[in-house]
C-alpha positions in Angstrom: 62.8 169.5 113.7 60.9 166.9 111.8 57.4 166.0 112.7 58.0 162.6 114.2 60.5 164.1 116.6 58.0 166.9 117.6 55.4 164.2 118.3 57.7 162.3 120.6 58.6 165.6 122.4 55.0 166.6 122.7 53.9 163.3 124.1 56.7 162.9 126.6 56.4 166.5 127.8 52.7 166.1 128.1 53.0 162.9 130.0 55.4 164.8 132.5 53.3 168.0 132.6 49.9 166.4 133.1 51.5 163.8 135.5 53.2 166.6 137.6 50.5 169.3 137.3 47.7 166.7 138.0 49.5 165.4 141.2 50.1 168.9 142.4 46.5 169.9 141.7 45.3 167.3 144.2 46.0 169.9 146.8 44.9 173.2 145.3 41.5 173.3 146.6 42.6 173.0 150.2 45.6 175.3 149.6 43.0 177.9 148.2 41.0 177.8 151.5 38.3 175.7 149.6 37.7 178.4 147.1 34.7 177.4 144.9 36.2 178.4 141.6 39.2 176.4 142.4 37.0 173.6 143.3 35.4 173.6 140.1 38.7 173.2 138.3 40.5 170.8 140.6 39.5 168.1 142.9 37.4 169.3 145.8 36.9 166.0 147.6 38.0 162.3 147.7 35.6 161.0 145.3 36.6 159.1 142.1 35.0 161.7 139.9 36.8 164.4 141.6 40.1 162.4 141.1 39.5 162.4 137.4 40.2 166.1 137.5 43.8 165.3 138.1 44.1 164.3 134.5 41.2 166.5 132.9 42.2 170.0 133.6 45.9 169.6 133.0 45.3 167.7 129.8 43.0 170.4 128.7 45.5 173.1 129.5 48.3 171.1 127.7 46.4 170.4 124.5 45.2 174.1 124.2 48.8 175.2 124.5 50.1 172.5 122.4 47.9 173.7 119.4 50.3 176.4 119.0 53.4 174.2 118.5 52.1 171.1 117.0 50.2 171.1 113.5 48.9 167.8 113.0 45.6 166.6 111.2 44.9 164.1 113.9 45.3 166.6 116.8 41.8 166.9 117.8 41.2 163.1 117.8 44.5 162.6 119.8 43.2 165.3 122.3 40.0 163.7 122.6 41.4 160.2 123.5 44.1 161.6 125.8 41.1 163.1 127.7 38.9 160.0 127.4 41.4 157.2 128.3 42.1 158.3 132.0 38.4 158.8 132.5 37.8 155.2 131.5 40.9 153.4 132.9 41.2 155.1 136.4 37.7 154.1 137.6 37.7 150.8 135.9 41.1 149.7 137.6 40.2 151.4 140.9 36.8 149.7 141.1 38.4 146.4 139.9 41.2 146.2 142.4 38.9 147.6 145.5 36.5 144.9 144.6 39.1 142.4 145.7 41.1 144.2 148.3 37.9 145.9 149.9 39.8 149.2 150.3 41.9 151.6 148.2 45.7 151.2 148.5 47.3 154.7 148.0 50.4 153.4 146.0 48.1 151.6 143.7 46.0 154.5 143.1 48.9 156.6 142.4 50.3 154.0 139.9 46.9 153.9 138.3 46.9 157.6 137.6 50.3 157.2 136.0 49.4 154.1 134.1 46.2 155.8 132.7 48.2 158.9 131.7 50.9 156.4 130.0 48.4 154.6 128.0 46.7 158.0 127.2 49.8 159.6 125.9 50.9 156.4 124.1 47.6 156.4 122.2 48.1 160.1 121.5 51.6 159.2 120.0 50.0 156.5 117.8 47.0 158.8 116.7 49.4 161.7 116.0 51.7 159.3 113.8 48.8 157.7 112.1 47.8 158.7 108.5 45.2 161.7 108.4 41.9 160.2 109.8 39.6 162.9 108.3 37.3 165.6 109.2 34.5 163.4 110.6 36.6 162.3 113.4 37.7 165.8 114.1 34.0 167.0 114.4 33.3 163.9 116.7 36.5 164.9 118.8 35.3 168.5 119.2 31.8 167.4 120.2 33.4 164.8 122.6 35.7 167.4 124.0 32.9 169.8 124.6 30.6 167.1 126.3 33.6 166.3 128.6 34.0 169.9 129.7 30.3 170.2 130.3 30.3 167.0 132.4 33.3 168.1 134.2 31.9 171.3 135.1 28.3 170.2 135.8 29.2 167.1 137.7 31.4 169.3 140.1 28.5 171.7 140.8 25.7 169.2 140.6 27.0 165.7 141.2 24.7 162.9 140.8 24.0 161.0 144.2 25.9 157.9 142.6 28.9 156.0 144.0 31.5 157.6 141.5 30.6 161.1 143.0 30.5 160.2 146.7 33.4 161.2 148.8 34.3 158.1 150.9 35.6 160.1 153.7 32.9 162.7 154.2 30.0 160.8 152.5 29.3 164.2 150.7 29.2 165.1 147.0 30.6 167.9 145.2 32.2 171.1 146.6 33.1 170.6 150.3 32.5 173.8 152.4 
């Protein structure tokens, strides 16, 4: 199979995998009986930050597995961008539209999630098809991925008392007991 076809398949499967797994993972914490370990990896409350986990963990898993199947010099940069784009788009769209509507709309939230994934995997596709970008971007990407993982874990266990981390239902932060 040629590389271009592999990239198309990789991105389409990634979009479906992250979309499905992320959607399903919304319920993992409650299904686990509020297991702390599960709450670290998957959304543990209704805050915007915790909802970013719908995209973060499945994307991490997908790209770590994908390293086995896809050999591309831009892979790490594509990985980093695919992680970062939903982290930027989801809160931006959510807070923009709720500033107008004054309350969230479930279908808009769901569509925002899938739109952010679509943009992320479209960008991934473009990056993987681009000429090699060089080792500097790979190093920056590795550092960026590490920072995202550290923030992902830290802000679950020790969330800042800021609006992004506040559960609008309970008023709490982080793991719910």
